[in-house]
C-alpha positions, 0 to 999 in steps of 0.5 A: 915566503912572506919574509923574502917577498918583504925583503925584496919589496922593501929594497925595491920601494926604498930604491924608488923612494930614494930617487925622490926623497932624502935618505930618510925615505927608506923608513917610509918604504919599510913602513908601508911594506910592513903595514901591507904584508902581515908578519910578526914584529920581529920578522917585519923589522928584520926584513926591513933591516935586511932589505935596506941593508942589502940595498945600501950596501950594493949601492955604496959598492957600486958607487965605490967601484965607479970612482975606484975607491978614491972617496971611500979611502979618504972617508975611511981614513977620517973615521976610526975604521983603520982605513978599511973601505969594506968596513966603511961600506958595512957601517953605511949599510948598517945605518941604513938597515937600522932606519929600515928596521925601525920603519918596518917595526913601526908599520908592523905595530900599526897593522897589529893595532888595527 
């Protein structure tokens, strides 16, 4: 249960922080959630990864739908993704997930050392 709550809190806090800070604010959100909710480091990092991954995927998908894939198609053609918009969305979410997972892992280790 703590795992699911941690994913949801990470996504919500990352969304709010993302309104006021640059993209790296998601690491701060994942850090605080992992520091407040005690979990093993592997579950904390996975919940941070999944929370930010899902958030960034949904936000990128929403932006993509709003502009009818115009920008995503052009960026996907520039990158070695074979022009796949879906793959571009996955890569975007994966990068955000990595940052969130590392932030959550740091928060979990901070709590563990207290």
